[in-house]
CHARMM internal coordinates of N, CA and C (Angstrom, degrees):
IC EDIT
DIST 1 N 1 CA 1.4478
DIST 1 CA 1 C 1.5349
ANGL 1 N 1 CA 1 C 110.43
DIST 1 C 2 N 1.3373
ANGL 1 CA 1 C 2 N 115.61
DIHE 1 N 1 CA 1 C 2 N -50.12
DIST 2 N 2 CA 1.4586
ANGL 1 C 2 N 2 CA 120.45
DIHE 1 CA 1 C 2 N 2 CA -178.45
DIST 2 CA 2 C 1.5293
ANGL 2 N 2 CA 2 C 110.89
DIHE 1 C 2 N 2 CA 2 C -62.53
DIST 2 C 3 N 1.3280
ANGL 2 CA 2 C 3 N 116.16
DIHE 2 N 2 CA 2 C 3 N -41.20
DIST 3 N 3 CA 1.4637
ANGL 2 C 3 N 3 CA 120.34
DIHE 2 CA 2 C 3 N 3 CA -178.55
DIST 3 CA 3 C 1.5304
ANGL 3 N 3 CA 3 C 110.51
DIHE 2 C 3 N 3 CA 3 C -65.82
DIST 3 C 4 N 1.3025
ANGL 3 CA 3 C 4 N 118.30
DIHE 3 N 3 CA 3 C 4 N -36.72
DIST 4 N 4 CA 1.4630
ANGL 3 C 4 N 4 CA 121.84
DIHE 3 CA 3 C 4 N 4 CA 179.10
DIST 4 CA 4 C 1.5224
ANGL 4 N 4 CA 4 C 111.18
DIHE 3 C 4 N 4 CA 4 C -65.40
DIST 4 C 5 N 1.3161
ANGL 4 CA 4 C 5 N 116.82
DIHE 4 N 4 CA 4 C 5 N -37.40
DIST 5 N 5 CA 1.4672
ANGL 4 C 5 N 5 CA 121.34
DIHE 4 CA 4 C 5 N 5 CA 178.33
DIST 5 CA 5 C 1.5187
ANGL 5 N 5 CA 5 C 109.77
DIHE 4 C 5 N 5 CA 5 C -64.67
DIST 5 C 6 N 1.3352
ANGL 5 CA 5 C 6 N 116.67
DIHE 5 N 5 CA 5 C 6 N -44.60
DIST 6 N 6 CA 1.4526
ANGL 5 C 6 N 6 CA 119.75
DIHE 5 CA 5 C 6 N 6 CA -179.57
DIST 6 CA 6 C 1.5278
ANGL 6 N 6 CA 6 C 112.03
DIHE 5 C 6 N 6 CA 6 C -68.80
DIST 6 C 7 N 1.3284
ANGL 6 CA 6 C 7 N 117.52
DIHE 6 N 6 CA 6 C 7 N -33.06
DIST 7 N 7 CA 1.4693
ANGL 6 C 7 N 7 CA 119.54
DIHE 6 CA 6 C 7 N 7 CA 175.89
DIST 7 CA 7 C 1.5289
ANGL 7 N 7 CA 7 C 110.27
DIHE 6 C 7 N 7 CA 7 C -65.69
DIST 7 C 8 N 1.3216
ANGL 7 CA 7 C 8 N 116.48
DIHE 7 N 7 CA 7 C 8 N -39.70
DIST 8 N 8 CA 1.4622
ANGL 7 C 8 N 8 CA 120.10
DIHE 7 CA 7 C 8 N 8 CA 176.64
DIST 8 CA 8 C 1.5220
ANGL 8 N 8 CA 8 C 110.52
DIHE 7 C 8 N 8 CA 8 C -64.38
DIST 8 C 9 N 1.3356
ANGL 8 CA 8 C 9 N 117.01
DIHE 8 N 8 CA 8 C 9 N -43.96
DIST 9 N 9 CA 1.4660
ANGL 8 C 9 N 9 CA 121.03
DIHE 8 CA 8 C 9 N 9 CA 178.34
DIST 9 CA 9 C 1.5262
ANGL 9 N 9 CA 9 C 111.31
DIHE 8 C 9 N 9 CA 9 C -62.32
DIST 9 C 10 N 1.3267
ANGL 9 CA 9 C 10 N 117.22
DIHE 9 N 9 CA 9 C 10 N -36.72
DIST 10 N 10 CA 1.4637
ANGL 9 C 10 N 10 CA 120.86
DIHE 9 CA 9 C 10 N 10 CA 179.24
DIST 10 CA 10 C 1.5353
ANGL 10 N 10 CA 10 C 110.48
DIHE 9 C 10 N 10 CA 10 C -64.33
DIST 10 C 11 N 1.3245
ANGL 10 CA 10 C 11 N 116.73
DIHE 10 N 10 CA 10 C 11 N -41.65
DIST 11 N 11 CA 1.4655
ANGL 10 C 11 N 11 CA 119.78
DIHE 10 CA 10 C 11 N 11 CA 177.34
DIST 11 CA 11 C 1.5244
ANGL 11 N 11 CA 11 C 111.00
DIHE 10 C 11 N 11 CA 11 C -66.17
DIST 11 C 12 N 1.3135
ANGL 11 CA 11 C 12 N 116.26
DIHE 11 N 11 CA 11 C 12 N -39.44
DIST 12 N 12 CA 1.4574
ANGL 11 C 12 N 12 CA 120.96
DIHE 11 CA 11 C 12 N 12 CA 178.11
DIST 12 CA 12 C 1.5330
ANGL 12 N 12 CA 12 C 110.96
DIHE 11 C 12 N 12 CA 12 C -64.76
DIST 12 C 13 N 1.3191
ANGL 12 CA 12 C 13 N 116.67
DIHE 12 N 12 CA 12 C 13 N -43.05
DIST 13 N 13 CA 1.4651
ANGL 12 C 13 N 13 CA 121.10
DIHE 12 CA 12 C 13 N 13 CA 177.54
DIST 13 CA 13 C 1.5223
ANGL 13 N 13 CA 13 C 111.35
DIHE 12 C 13 N 13 CA 13 C -59.81
DIST 13 C 14 N 1.3157
ANGL 13 CA 13 C 14 N 115.93
DIHE 13 N 13 CA 13 C 14 N -40.89
DIST 14 N 14 CA 1.4650
ANGL 13 C 14 N 14 CA 120.28
DIHE 13 CA 13 C 14 N 14 CA -177.58
DIST 14 CA 14 C 1.5208
ANGL 14 N 14 CA 14 C 111.33
DIHE 13 C 14 N 14 CA 14 C -63.49
DIST 14 C 15 N 1.3088
ANGL 14 CA 14 C 15 N 117.19
DIHE 14 N 14 CA 14 C 15 N -35.32
DIST 15 N 15 CA 1.4621
ANGL 14 C 15 N 15 CA 119.84
DIHE 14 CA 14 C 15 N 15 CA -178.04
DIST 15 CA 15 C 1.5218
ANGL 15 N 15 CA 15 C 112.93
DIHE 14 C 15 N 15 CA 15 C -86.12
DIST 15 C 16 N 1.3352
ANGL 15 CA 15 C 16 N 118.03
DIHE 15 N 15 CA 15 C 16 N -31.43
DIST 16 N 16 CA 1.4566
ANGL 15 C 16 N 16 CA 120.93
DIHE 15 CA 15 C 16 N 16 CA -171.76
DIST 16 CA 16 C 1.5340
ANGL 16 N 16 CA 16 C 112.95
DIHE 15 C 16 N 16 CA 16 C -97.56
DIST 16 C 17 N 1.3195
ANGL 16 CA 16 C 17 N 117.05
DIHE 16 N 16 CA 16 C 17 N -46.85
DIST 17 N 17 CA 1.4607
ANGL 16 C 17 N 17 CA 120.84
DIHE 16 CA 16 C 17 N 17 CA -173.23
DIST 17 CA 17 C 1.5311
ANGL 17 N 17 CA 17 C 111.77
DIHE 16 C 17 N 17 CA 17 C -85.52
DIST 17 C 18 N 1.3197
ANGL 17 CA 17 C 18 N 117.41
DIHE 17 N 17 CA 17 C 18 N 149.56
DIST 18 N 18 CA 1.4645
ANGL 17 C 18 N 18 CA 120.54
DIHE 17 CA 17 C 18 N 18 CA -180.00
DIST 18 CA 18 C 1.5273
ANGL 18 N 18 CA 18 C 111.45
DIHE 17 C 18 N 18 CA 18 C -72.74
DIST 18 C 19 N 1.3329
ANGL 18 CA 18 C 19 N 115.50
DIHE 18 N 18 CA 18 C 19 N 150.35
DIST 19 N 19 CA 1.4546
ANGL 18 C 19 N 19 CA 121.54
DIHE 18 CA 18 C 19 N 19 CA 176.19
DIST 19 CA 19 C 1.5268
ANGL 19 N 19 CA 19 C 108.25
DIHE 18 C 19 N 19 CA 19 C -98.81
DIST 19 C 20 N 1.3080
ANGL 19 CA 19 C 20 N 115.55
DIHE 19 N 19 CA 19 C 20 N 108.81
DIST 20 N 20 CA 1.4581
ANGL 19 C 20 N 20 CA 119.77
DIHE 19 CA 19 C 20 N 20 CA -176.80
DIST 20 CA 20 C 1.5196
ANGL 20 N 20 CA 20 C 112.06
DIHE 19 C 20 N 20 CA 20 C -77.92
DIST 20 C 21 N 1.3251
ANGL 20 CA 20 C 21 N 118.29
DIHE 20 N 20 CA 20 C 21 N -20.63
DIST 21 N 21 CA 1.4582
ANGL 20 C 21 N 21 CA 118.98
DIHE 20 CA 20 C 21 N 21 CA 177.70
DIST 21 CA 21 C 1.5282
ANGL 21 N 21 CA 21 C 110.36
DIHE 20 C 21 N 21 CA 21 C -70.59
DIST 21 C 22 N 1.3094
ANGL 21 CA 21 C 22 N 117.43
DIHE 21 N 21 CA 21 C 22 N -34.20
DIST 22 N 22 CA 1.4641
ANGL 21 C 22 N 22 CA 120.53
DIHE 21 CA 21 C 22 N 22 CA 176.71
DIST 22 CA 22 C 1.5217
ANGL 22 N 22 CA 22 C 111.32
DIHE 21 C 22 N 22 CA 22 C -71.64
DIST 22 C 23 N 1.3297
ANGL 22 CA 22 C 23 N 116.43
DIHE 22 N 22 CA 22 C 23 N -27.42
DIST 23 N 23 CA 1.4628
ANGL 22 C 23 N 23 CA 120.99
DIHE 22 CA 22 C 23 N 23 CA 179.16
DIST 23 CA 23 C 1.5245
ANGL 23 N 23 CA 23 C 111.81
DIHE 22 C 23 N 23 CA 23 C -87.08
DIST 23 C 24 N 1.3399
ANGL 23 CA 23 C 24 N 117.15
DIHE 23 N 23 CA 23 C 24 N -0.54
DIST 24 N 24 CA 1.4647
ANGL 23 C 24 N 24 CA 122.33
DIHE 23 CA 23 C 24 N 24 CA -179.94
DIST 24 CA 24 C 1.5259
ANGL 24 N 24 CA 24 C 112.27
DIHE 23 C 24 N 24 CA 24 C 57.41
DIST 24 C 25 N 1.3267
ANGL 24 CA 24 C 25 N 116.21
DIHE 24 N 24 CA 24 C 25 N 46.05
DIST 25 N 25 CA 1.4573
ANGL 24 C 25 N 25 CA 121.61
DIHE 24 CA 24 C 25 N 25 CA -179.53
DIST 25 CA 25 C 1.5268
ANGL 25 N 25 CA 25 C 109.93
DIHE 24 C 25 N 25 CA 25 C -72.24
DIST 25 C 26 N 1.3173
ANGL 25 CA 25 C 26 N 116.49
DIHE 25 N 25 CA 25 C 26 N 130.69
DIST 26 N 26 CA 1.4561
ANGL 25 C 26 N 26 CA 122.16
DIHE 25 CA 25 C 26 N 26 CA 174.80
DIST 26 CA 26 C 1.5325
ANGL 26 N 26 CA 26 C 107.52
DIHE 25 C 26 N 26 CA 26 C -82.41
DIST 26 C 27 N 1.3287
ANGL 26 CA 26 C 27 N 116.70
DIHE 26 N 26 CA 26 C 27 N 120.22
DIST 27 N 27 CA 1.4622
ANGL 26 C 27 N 27 CA 120.36
DIHE 26 CA 26 C 27 N 27 CA -175.75
DIST 27 CA 27 C 1.5217
ANGL 27 N 27 CA 27 C 112.34
DIHE 26 C 27 N 27 CA 27 C -64.05
DIST 27 C 28 N 1.3079
ANGL 27 CA 27 C 28 N 117.56
DIHE 27 N 27 CA 27 C 28 N -26.12
DIST 28 N 28 CA 1.4577
ANGL 27 C 28 N 28 CA 120.09
DIHE 27 CA 27 C 28 N 28 CA 178.84
DIST 28 CA 28 C 1.5243
ANGL 28 N 28 CA 28 C 111.20
DIHE 27 C 28 N 28 CA 28 C -70.14
DIST 28 C 29 N 1.3184
ANGL 28 CA 28 C 29 N 117.47
DIHE 28 N 28 CA 28 C 29 N -23.73
DIST 29 N 29 CA 1.4617
ANGL 28 C 29 N 29 CA 121.55
DIHE 28 CA 28 C 29 N 29 CA -178.19
DIST 29 CA 29 C 1.5272
ANGL 29 N 29 CA 29 C 112.86
DIHE 28 C 29 N 29 CA 29 C -105.31
DIST 29 C 30 N 1.3250
ANGL 29 CA 29 C 30 N 116.89
DIHE 29 N 29 CA 29 C 30 N 4.83
DIST 30 N 30 CA 1.4608
ANGL 29 C 30 N 30 CA 120.88
DIHE 29 CA 29 C 30 N 30 CA -177.94
DIST 30 CA 30 C 1.5224
ANGL 30 N 30 CA 30 C 110.86
DIHE 29 C 30 N 30 CA 30 C -72.29
DIST 30 C 31 N 1.3309
ANGL 30 CA 30 C 31 N 115.08
DIHE 30 N 30 CA 30 C 31 N 144.74
DIST 31 N 31 CA 1.4616
ANGL 30 C 31 N 31 CA 120.36
DIHE 30 CA 30 C 31 N 31 CA 176.81
DIST 31 CA 31 C 1.5324
ANGL 31 N 31 CA 31 C 109.34
DIHE 30 C 31 N 31 CA 31 C -78.25
DIST 31 C 32 N 1.3117
ANGL 31 CA 31 C 32 N 115.86
DIHE 31 N 31 CA 31 C 32 N 171.69
DIST 32 N 32 CA 1.4668
ANGL 31 C 32 N 32 CA 120.19
DIHE 31 CA 31 C 32 N 32 CA 179.91
DIST 32 CA 32 C 1.5250
ANGL 32 N 32 CA 32 C 111.18
DIHE 31 C 32 N 32 CA 32 C -64.70
DIST 32 C 33 N 1.3195
ANGL 32 CA 32 C 33 N 116.63
DIHE 32 N 32 CA 32 C 33 N -36.73
DIST 33 N 33 CA 1.4683
ANGL 32 C 33 N 33 CA 120.12
DIHE 32 CA 32 C 33 N 33 CA 178.05
DIST 33 CA 33 C 1.5288
ANGL 33 N 33 CA 33 C 110.66
DIHE 32 C 33 N 33 CA 33 C -65.39
DIST 33 C 34 N 1.3174
ANGL 33 CA 33 C 34 N 116.70
DIHE 33 N 33 CA 33 C 34 N -43.61
DIST 34 N 34 CA 1.4587
ANGL 33 C 34 N 34 CA 120.02
DIHE 33 CA 33 C 34 N 34 CA 178.47
DIST 34 CA 34 C 1.5228
ANGL 34 N 34 CA 34 C 111.04
DIHE 33 C 34 N 34 CA 34 C -63.27
DIST 34 C 35 N 1.3268
ANGL 34 CA 34 C 35 N 117.13
DIHE 34 N 34 CA 34 C 35 N -40.21
DIST 35 N 35 CA 1.4616
ANGL 34 C 35 N 35 CA 120.22
DIHE 34 CA 34 C 35 N 35 CA 177.92
DIST 35 CA 35 C 1.5307
ANGL 35 N 35 CA 35 C 111.28
DIHE 34 C 35 N 35 CA 35 C -66.10
DIST 35 C 36 N 1.3195
ANGL 35 CA 35 C 36 N 117.25
DIHE 35 N 35 CA 35 C 36 N -35.60
DIST 36 N 36 CA 1.4670
ANGL 35 C 36 N 36 CA 120.95
DIHE 35 CA 35 C 36 N 36 CA 177.16
DIST 36 CA 36 C 1.5291
ANGL 36 N 36 CA 36 C 110.53
DIHE 35 C 36 N 36 CA 36 C -65.89
DIST 36 C 37 N 1.3171
ANGL 36 CA 36 C 37 N 117.44
DIHE 36 N 36 CA 36 C 37 N -40.49
DIST 37 N 37 CA 1.4675
ANGL 36 C 37 N 37 CA 121.31
DIHE 36 CA 36 C 37 N 37 CA 178.24
DIST 37 CA 37 C 1.5235
ANGL 37 N 37 CA 37 C 110.02
DIHE 36 C 37 N 37 CA 37 C -65.65
DIST 37 C 38 N 1.3156
ANGL 37 CA 37 C 38 N 117.01
DIHE 37 N 37 CA 37 C 38 N -42.68
DIST 38 N 38 CA 1.4678
ANGL 37 C 38 N 38 CA 120.74
DIHE 37 CA 37 C 38 N 38 CA 178.15
DIST 38 CA 38 C 1.5292
ANGL 38 N 38 CA 38 C 110.06
DIHE 37 C 38 N 38 CA 38 C -61.48
DIST 38 C 39 N 1.3195
ANGL 38 CA 38 C 39 N 116.79
DIHE 38 N 38 CA 38 C 39 N -44.35
DIST 39 N 39 CA 1.4649
ANGL 38 C 39 N 39 CA 120.95
DIHE 38 CA 38 C 39 N 39 CA 178.63
DIST 39 CA 39 C 1.5160
ANGL 39 N 39 CA 39 C 112.59
DIHE 38 C 39 N 39 CA 39 C -63.19
DIST 39 C 40 N 1.3182
ANGL 39 CA 39 C 40 N 116.59
DIHE 39 N 39 CA 39 C 40 N -42.10
DIST 40 N 40 CA 1.4645
ANGL 39 C 40 N 40 CA 120.81
DIHE 39 CA 39 C 40 N 40 CA 178.88
DIST 40 CA 40 C 1.5220
ANGL 40 N 40 CA 40 C 110.74
DIHE 39 C 40 N 40 CA 40 C -63.21
DIST 40 C 41 N 1.3330
ANGL 40 CA 40 C 41 N 116.91
DIHE 40 N 40 CA 40 C 41 N -45.92
DIST 41 N 41 CA 1.4666
ANGL 40 C 41 N 41 CA 120.29
DIHE 40 CA 40 C 41 N 41 CA 179.62
DIST 41 CA 41 C 1.5171
ANGL 41 N 41 CA 41 C 110.76
DIHE 40 C 41 N 41 CA 41 C -62.61
DIST 41 C 42 N 1.3434
ANGL 41 CA 41 C 42 N 117.21
DIHE 41 N 41 CA 41 C 42 N -39.49
DIST 42 N 42 CA 1.4620
ANGL 41 C 42 N 42 CA 120.81
DIHE 41 CA 41 C 42 N 42 CA 178.43
DIST 42 CA 42 C 1.5201
ANGL 42 N 42 CA 42 C 110.57
DIHE 41 C 42 N 42 CA 42 C -63.87
DIST 42 C 43 N 1.3273
ANGL 42 CA 42 C 43 N 117.59
DIHE 42 N 42 CA 42 C 43 N -45.67
DIST 43 N 43 CA 1.4659
ANGL 42 C 43 N 43 CA 122.86
DIHE 42 CA 42 C 43 N 43 CA -179.32
DIST 43 CA 43 C 1.5308
ANGL 43 N 43 CA 43 C 110.86
DIHE 42 C 43 N 43 CA 43 C -59.76
DIST 43 C 44 N 1.3242
ANGL 43 CA 43 C 44 N 116.90
DIHE 43 N 43 CA 43 C 44 N -46.53
DIST 44 N 44 CA 1.4652
ANGL 43 C 44 N 44 CA 120.69
DIHE 43 CA 43 C 44 N 44 CA -178.40
DIST 44 CA 44 C 1.5208
ANGL 44 N 44 CA 44 C 110.25
DIHE 43 C 44 N 44 CA 44 C -66.99
DIST 44 C 45 N 1.3194
ANGL 44 CA 44 C 45 N 117.31
DIHE 44 N 44 CA 44 C 45 N -43.60
DIST 45 N 45 CA 1.4702
ANGL 44 C 45 N 45 CA 120.47
DIHE 44 CA 44 C 45 N 45 CA -179.88
DIST 45 CA 45 C 1.5176
ANGL 45 N 45 CA 45 C 110.83
DIHE 44 C 45 N 45 CA 45 C -63.25
DIST 45 C 46 N 1.3270
ANGL 45 CA 45 C 46 N 117.42
DIHE 45 N 45 CA 45 C 46 N -43.53
DIST 46 N 46 CA 1.4657
ANGL 45 C 46 N 46 CA 121.76
DIHE 45 CA 45 C 46 N 46 CA 179.72
DIST 46 CA 46 C 1.5166
ANGL 46 N 46 CA 46 C 110.73
DIHE 45 C 46 N 46 CA 46 C -59.09
DIST 46 C 47 N 1.3114
ANGL 46 CA 46 C 47 N 117.32
DIHE 46 N 46 CA 46 C 47 N -44.50
DIST 47 N 47 CA 1.4640
ANGL 46 C 47 N 47 CA 120.32
DIHE 46 CA 46 C 47 N 47 CA -178.41
DIST 47 CA 47 C 1.5206
ANGL 47 N 47 CA 47 C 112.43
DIHE 46 C 47 N 47 CA 47 C -75.42
DIST 47 C 48 N 1.3210
ANGL 47 CA 47 C 48 N 118.18
DIHE 47 N 47 CA 47 C 48 N -26.36
DIST 48 N 48 CA 1.4632
ANGL 47 C 48 N 48 CA 120.15
DIHE 47 CA 47 C 48 N 48 CA 178.84
DIST 48 CA 48 C 1.5297
ANGL 48 N 48 CA 48 C 110.86
DIHE 47 C 48 N 48 CA 48 C -74.02
DIST 48 C 49 N 1.3315
ANGL 48 CA 48 C 49 N 116.83
DIHE 48 N 48 CA 48 C 49 N -27.76
DIST 49 N 49 CA 1.4671
ANGL 48 C 49 N 49 CA 120.68
DIHE 48 CA 48 C 49 N 49 CA -177.88
DIST 49 CA 49 C 1.5195
ANGL 49 N 49 CA 49 C 112.99
DIHE 48 C 49 N 49 CA 49 C -88.04
DIST 49 C 50 N 1.3157
ANGL 49 CA 49 C 50 N 119.06
DIHE 49 N 49 CA 49 C 50 N -20.67
DIST 50 N 50 CA 1.4803
ANGL 49 C 50 N 50 CA 121.29
DIHE 49 CA 49 C 50 N 50 CA -177.89
DIST 50 CA 50 C 1.4944
ANGL 50 N 50 CA 50 C 112.74
DIHE 49 C 50 N 50 CA 50 C -64.92
END
COOR INIT
IC SEED 1 N 1 CA 1 C
IC BUILD
């Protein structure tokens, strides 16, 4: 059940949230909001793959 929720969130993130790796974002220059989005995407992806 939990894994299915995270897989759904991962698909939603892919369509809604921006991909900073494609934009070549420098993490040292990222804003707090951008870092929060990166962290959220990492958290969801990690839990969807477990």
